[in-house]
Chimera marker file (.cmm) of the C-alpha trace (Angstrom):
<marker_set name="trace">
<marker id="1" x="-10.384" y="16.737" z="-1.800" r="1" g="1" b="0" radius="0.5"/>
<marker id="2" x="-13.811" y="15.097" z="-2.760" r="1" g="1" b="0" radius="0.5"/>
<marker id="3" x="-14.160" y="13.000" z="-5.644" r="1" g="1" b="0" radius="0.5"/>
<marker id="4" x="-17.027" y="15.059" z="-6.688" r="1" g="1" b="0" radius="0.5"/>
<marker id="5" x="-14.488" y="17.656" z="-6.868" r="1" g="1" b="0" radius="0.5"/>
<marker id="6" x="-11.613" y="15.957" z="-9.486" r="1" g="1" b="0" radius="0.5"/>
<marker id="7" x="-12.257" y="17.257" z="-12.950" r="1" g="1" b="0" radius="0.5"/>
<marker id="8" x="-13.114" y="14.482" z="-15.430" r="1" g="1" b="0" radius="0.5"/>
<marker id="9" x="-11.275" y="11.927" z="-16.136" r="1" g="1" b="0" radius="0.5"/>
<marker id="10" x="-10.615" y="12.504" z="-20.011" r="1" g="1" b="0" radius="0.5"/>
<marker id="11" x="-11.505" y="8.746" z="-22.023" r="1" g="1" b="0" radius="0.5"/>
<marker id="12" x="-8.748" y="9.278" z="-24.367" r="1" g="1" b="0" radius="0.5"/>
<marker id="13" x="-6.184" y="8.914" z="-21.794" r="1" g="1" b="0" radius="0.5"/>
<marker id="14" x="-4.919" y="4.944" z="-21.592" r="1" g="1" b="0" radius="0.5"/>
<marker id="15" x="-4.091" y="3.403" z="-18.470" r="1" g="1" b="0" radius="0.5"/>
<marker id="16" x="-0.702" y="1.391" z="-18.646" r="1" g="1" b="0" radius="0.5"/>
<marker id="17" x="-1.534" y="-2.360" z="-19.567" r="1" g="1" b="0" radius="0.5"/>
<marker id="18" x="-1.741" y="-5.038" z="-16.824" r="1" g="1" b="0" radius="0.5"/>
<marker id="19" x="0.139" y="-7.990" z="-18.902" r="1" g="1" b="0" radius="0.5"/>
<marker id="20" x="0.158" y="-11.047" z="-18.082" r="1" g="1" b="0" radius="0.5"/>
<marker id="21" x="3.920" y="-10.828" z="-17.515" r="1" g="1" b="0" radius="0.5"/>
<marker id="22" x="3.628" y="-7.744" z="-15.258" r="1" g="1" b="0" radius="0.5"/>
<marker id="23" x="1.116" y="-9.476" z="-12.955" r="1" g="1" b="0" radius="0.5"/>
<marker id="24" x="3.618" y="-12.148" z="-12.282" r="1" g="1" b="0" radius="0.5"/>
<marker id="25" x="6.163" y="-9.920" z="-12.044" r="1" g="1" b="0" radius="0.5"/>
<marker id="26" x="4.123" y="-7.978" z="-9.677" r="1" g="1" b="0" radius="0.5"/>
<marker id="27" x="3.336" y="-11.011" z="-7.321" r="1" g="1" b="0" radius="0.5"/>
<marker id="28" x="6.966" y="-12.158" z="-7.400" r="1" g="1" b="0" radius="0.5"/>
<marker id="29" x="8.201" y="-8.988" z="-6.817" r="1" g="1" b="0" radius="0.5"/>
<marker id="30" x="5.847" y="-7.926" z="-3.653" r="1" g="1" b="0" radius="0.5"/>
<marker id="31" x="7.074" y="-11.949" z="-2.207" r="1" g="1" b="0" radius="0.5"/>
<marker id="32" x="10.431" y="-11.503" z="-2.213" r="1" g="1" b="0" radius="0.5"/>
<marker id="33" x="9.635" y="-7.600" z="-0.995" r="1" g="1" b="0" radius="0.5"/>
<marker id="34" x="10.764" y="-5.634" z="-4.402" r="1" g="1" b="0" radius="0.5"/>
<marker id="35" x="7.928" y="-4.210" z="-4.991" r="1" g="1" b="0" radius="0.5"/>
<marker id="36" x="8.617" y="-0.037" z="-5.853" r="1" g="1" b="0" radius="0.5"/>
<marker id="37" x="5.570" y="2.481" z="-5.756" r="1" g="1" b="0" radius="0.5"/>
<marker id="38" x="5.174" y="3.244" z="-9.300" r="1" g="1" b="0" radius="0.5"/>
<marker id="39" x="4.343" y="-0.293" z="-10.089" r="1" g="1" b="0" radius="0.5"/>
<marker id="40" x="2.573" y="-1.222" z="-6.782" r="1" g="1" b="0" radius="0.5"/>
<marker id="41" x="0.140" y="1.730" z="-8.464" r="1" g="1" b="0" radius="0.5"/>
<marker id="42" x="-0.205" y="0.666" z="-11.832" r="1" g="1" b="0" radius="0.5"/>
<marker id="43" x="-1.352" y="-2.719" z="-10.376" r="1" g="1" b="0" radius="0.5"/>
<marker id="44" x="-3.737" y="-0.590" z="-7.573" r="1" g="1" b="0" radius="0.5"/>
<marker id="45" x="-5.290" y="2.144" z="-11.058" r="1" g="1" b="0" radius="0.5"/>
<marker id="46" x="-5.453" y="-0.888" z="-14.487" r="1" g="1" b="0" radius="0.5"/>
<marker id="47" x="-5.410" y="-4.570" z="-12.994" r="1" g="1" b="0" radius="0.5"/>
<marker id="48" x="-7.974" y="-6.181" z="-11.882" r="1" g="1" b="0" radius="0.5"/>
<marker id="49" x="-7.754" y="-7.428" z="-8.104" r="1" g="1" b="0" radius="0.5"/>
<marker id="50" x="-9.056" y="-11.167" z="-8.656" r="1" g="1" b="0" radius="0.5"/>
<marker id="51" x="-5.896" y="-11.882" z="-11.053" r="1" g="1" b="0" radius="0.5"/>
<marker id="52" x="-3.345" y="-11.077" z="-8.708" r="1" g="1" b="0" radius="0.5"/>
<marker id="53" x="-4.888" y="-12.897" z="-6.627" r="1" g="1" b="0" radius="0.5"/>
<marker id="54" x="-4.981" y="-15.771" z="-8.081" r="1" g="1" b="0" radius="0.5"/>
<marker id="55" x="-1.537" y="-15.431" z="-9.449" r="1" g="1" b="0" radius="0.5"/>
<marker id="56" x="-0.578" y="-14.486" z="-5.845" r="1" g="1" b="0" radius="0.5"/>
<marker id="57" x="-2.405" y="-18.060" z="-4.575" r="1" g="1" b="0" radius="0.5"/>
<marker id="58" x="-0.855" y="-20.298" z="-7.470" r="1" g="1" b="0" radius="0.5"/>
<marker id="59" x="2.746" y="-18.972" z="-7.079" r="1" g="1" b="0" radius="0.5"/>
<marker id="60" x="2.682" y="-19.580" z="-2.868" r="1" g="1" b="0" radius="0.5"/>
<marker id="61" x="1.346" y="-23.039" z="-3.853" r="1" g="1" b="0" radius="0.5"/>
<marker id="62" x="4.115" y="-23.748" z="-6.057" r="1" g="1" b="0" radius="0.5"/>
<marker id="63" x="6.870" y="-21.866" z="-3.561" r="1" g="1" b="0" radius="0.5"/>
<marker id="64" x="5.730" y="-24.611" z="-0.819" r="1" g="1" b="0" radius="0.5"/>
<marker id="65" x="5.445" y="-27.832" z="-2.793" r="1" g="1" b="0" radius="0.5"/>
<marker id="66" x="9.171" y="-26.683" z="-4.561" r="1" g="1" b="0" radius="0.5"/>
<marker id="67" x="10.441" y="-26.339" z="-0.423" r="1" g="1" b="0" radius="0.5"/>
<marker id="68" x="8.526" y="-29.248" z="0.381" r="1" g="1" b="0" radius="0.5"/>
<marker id="69" x="9.616" y="-31.432" z="-2.582" r="1" g="1" b="0" radius="0.5"/>
<marker id="70" x="13.407" y="-29.935" z="-2.323" r="1" g="1" b="0" radius="0.5"/>
<marker id="71" x="13.546" y="-30.732" z="2.025" r="1" g="1" b="0" radius="0.5"/>
<marker id="72" x="11.604" y="-34.315" z="1.245" r="1" g="1" b="0" radius="0.5"/>
<marker id="73" x="14.476" y="-34.947" z="-1.659" r="1" g="1" b="0" radius="0.5"/>
<marker id="74" x="17.586" y="-33.960" z="0.815" r="1" g="1" b="0" radius="0.5"/>
<marker id="75" x="16.595" y="-35.895" z="3.757" r="1" g="1" b="0" radius="0.5"/>
<marker id="76" x="16.656" y="-38.726" z="1.595" r="1" g="1" b="0" radius="0.5"/>
<marker id="77" x="18.904" y="-38.830" z="-0.095" r="1" g="1" b="0" radius="0.5"/>
<marker id="78" x="20.962" y="-38.155" z="3.305" r="1" g="1" b="0" radius="0.5"/>
<marker id="79" x="20.990" y="-40.927" z="4.954" r="1" g="1" b="0" radius="0.5"/>
<link id1="1" id2="2" r="1" g="1" b="0" radius="0.2"/>
<link id1="2" id2="3" r="1" g="1" b="0" radius="0.2"/>
<link id1="3" id2="4" r="1" g="1" b="0" radius="0.2"/>
<link id1="4" id2="5" r="1" g="1" b="0" radius="0.2"/>
<link id1="5" id2="6" r="1" g="1" b="0" radius="0.2"/>
<link id1="6" id2="7" r="1" g="1" b="0" radius="0.2"/>
<link id1="7" id2="8" r="1" g="1" b="0" radius="0.2"/>
<link id1="8" id2="9" r="1" g="1" b="0" radius="0.2"/>
<link id1="9" id2="10" r="1" g="1" b="0" radius="0.2"/>
<link id1="10" id2="11" r="1" g="1" b="0" radius="0.2"/>
<link id1="11" id2="12" r="1" g="1" b="0" radius="0.2"/>
<link id1="12" id2="13" r="1" g="1" b="0" radius="0.2"/>
<link id1="13" id2="14" r="1" g="1" b="0" radius="0.2"/>
<link id1="14" id2="15" r="1" g="1" b="0" radius="0.2"/>
<link id1="15" id2="16" r="1" g="1" b="0" radius="0.2"/>
<link id1="16" id2="17" r="1" g="1" b="0" radius="0.2"/>
<link id1="17" id2="18" r="1" g="1" b="0" radius="0.2"/>
<link id1="18" id2="19" r="1" g="1" b="0" radius="0.2"/>
<link id1="19" id2="20" r="1" g="1" b="0" radius="0.2"/>
<link id1="20" id2="21" r="1" g="1" b="0" radius="0.2"/>
<link id1="21" id2="22" r="1" g="1" b="0" radius="0.2"/>
<link id1="22" id2="23" r="1" g="1" b="0" radius="0.2"/>
<link id1="23" id2="24" r="1" g="1" b="0" radius="0.2"/>
<link id1="24" id2="25" r="1" g="1" b="0" radius="0.2"/>
<link id1="25" id2="26" r="1" g="1" b="0" radius="0.2"/>
<link id1="26" id2="27" r="1" g="1" b="0" radius="0.2"/>
<link id1="27" id2="28" r="1" g="1" b="0" radius="0.2"/>
<link id1="28" id2="29" r="1" g="1" b="0" radius="0.2"/>
<link id1="29" id2="30" r="1" g="1" b="0" radius="0.2"/>
<link id1="30" id2="31" r="1" g="1" b="0" radius="0.2"/>
<link id1="31" id2="32" r="1" g="1" b="0" radius="0.2"/>
<link id1="32" id2="33" r="1" g="1" b="0" radius="0.2"/>
<link id1="33" id2="34" r="1" g="1" b="0" radius="0.2"/>
<link id1="34" id2="35" r="1" g="1" b="0" radius="0.2"/>
<link id1="35" id2="36" r="1" g="1" b="0" radius="0.2"/>
<link id1="36" id2="37" r="1" g="1" b="0" radius="0.2"/>
<link id1="37" id2="38" r="1" g="1" b="0" radius="0.2"/>
<link id1="38" id2="39" r="1" g="1" b="0" radius="0.2"/>
<link id1="39" id2="40" r="1" g="1" b="0" radius="0.2"/>
<link id1="40" id2="41" r="1" g="1" b="0" radius="0.2"/>
<link id1="41" id2="42" r="1" g="1" b="0" radius="0.2"/>
<link id1="42" id2="43" r="1" g="1" b="0" radius="0.2"/>
<link id1="43" id2="44" r="1" g="1" b="0" radius="0.2"/>
<link id1="44" id2="45" r="1" g="1" b="0" radius="0.2"/>
<link id1="45" id2="46" r="1" g="1" b="0" radius="0.2"/>
<link id1="46" id2="47" r="1" g="1" b="0" radius="0.2"/>
<link id1="47" id2="48" r="1" g="1" b="0" radius="0.2"/>
<link id1="48" id2="49" r="1" g="1" b="0" radius="0.2"/>
<link id1="49" id2="50" r="1" g="1" b="0" radius="0.2"/>
<link id1="50" id2="51" r="1" g="1" b="0" radius="0.2"/>
<link id1="51" id2="52" r="1" g="1" b="0" radius="0.2"/>
<link id1="52" id2="53" r="1" g="1" b="0" radius="0.2"/>
<link id1="53" id2="54" r="1" g="1" b="0" radius="0.2"/>
<link id1="54" id2="55" r="1" g="1" b="0" radius="0.2"/>
<link id1="55" id2="56" r="1" g="1" b="0" radius="0.2"/>
<link id1="56" id2="57" r="1" g="1" b="0" radius="0.2"/>
<link id1="57" id2="58" r="1" g="1" b="0" radius="0.2"/>
<link id1="58" id2="59" r="1" g="1" b="0" radius="0.2"/>
<link id1="59" id2="60" r="1" g="1" b="0" radius="0.2"/>
<link id1="60" id2="61" r="1" g="1" b="0" radius="0.2"/>
<link id1="61" id2="62" r="1" g="1" b="0" radius="0.2"/>
<link id1="62" id2="63" r="1" g="1" b="0" radius="0.2"/>
<link id1="63" id2="64" r="1" g="1" b="0" radius="0.2"/>
<link id1="64" id2="65" r="1" g="1" b="0" radius="0.2"/>
<link id1="65" id2="66" r="1" g="1" b="0" radius="0.2"/>
<link id1="66" id2="67" r="1" g="1" b="0" radius="0.2"/>
<link id1="67" id2="68" r="1" g="1" b="0" radius="0.2"/>
<link id1="68" id2="69" r="1" g="1" b="0" radius="0.2"/>
<link id1="69" id2="70" r="1" g="1" b="0" radius="0.2"/>
<link id1="70" id2="71" r="1" g="1" b="0" radius="0.2"/>
<link id1="71" id2="72" r="1" g="1" b="0" radius="0.2"/>
<link id1="72" id2="73" r="1" g="1" b="0" radius="0.2"/>
<link id1="73" id2="74" r="1" g="1" b="0" radius="0.2"/>
<link id1="74" id2="75" r="1" g="1" b="0" radius="0.2"/>
<link id1="75" id2="76" r="1" g="1" b="0" radius="0.2"/>
<link id1="76" id2="77" r="1" g="1" b="0" radius="0.2"/>
<link id1="77" id2="78" r="1" g="1" b="0" radius="0.2"/>
<link id1="78" id2="79" r="1" g="1" b="0" radius="0.2"/>
</marker_set>
């Protein structure tokens, strides 16, 4: 079915709000592989790509730095 055959969306229908917490929850869930279909659908329908992209990059950098510092600490204390 094409987009032209779809009924117009009701302007009064509200999409679920994507908050800062839900963005963090979605990014963390997707990083460890437990994101469910309902949340993924909510994110794609009402979230903005740049918010999820930025949160993903920040989470990845924090994770890599924490991992690097943890390994560095373990190597320093093992000697």
